[in-house]
ZAMARGU-4260 file (C-alpha; in steps of 0.2 Angstrom, whole numbers, plus 5000, padded with zeros to 4 digits):
<rodrens>
0) 4910/5021/5062 | 4924/5030/5054 | 4937/5021/5064 | 4932/5005/5057 | 4932/5012/5040
5) 4950/5018/5041 | 4955/5003/5050 | 4949/4992/5035 | 4957/5005/5023 | 4974/5002/5031
10) 4971/4984/5030 | 4968/4986/5011 | 4983/4996/5009 | 4994/4984/5018 | 4987/4969/5007
15) 4991/4980/4992 | 5009/4984/4997 | 5012/4965/5002 | 5005/4959/4986 | 5016/4971/4975
20) 5031/4967/4986 | 5027/4948/4982 | 5025/4952/4963 | 5041/4961/4963 | 5051/4947/4972
25) 5043/4934/4961 | 5049/4944/4945 | 5067/4943/4952 | 5066/4925/4956 | 5059/4922/4939
30) 5074/4932/4931 | 5087/4923/4942 | 5080/4906/4937 | 5081/4912/4918 | 5099/4918/4920
35) 5103/4901/4928 | 5096/4891/4914 | 5105/4901/4901 | 5122/4897/4911 | 5118/4879/4912
40) 5112/4878/4893 | 5127/4887/4886
</rodrens>
């Protein structure tokens, strides 16, 4: 029983870490696109 719960917890933590990585990455991509737009528009 405890093993099942801890396994689920590990899965949840892994999902959260993956999600935060994804959000961080998407912010960086958005910044890069904005910088490109500024360079193009100038």
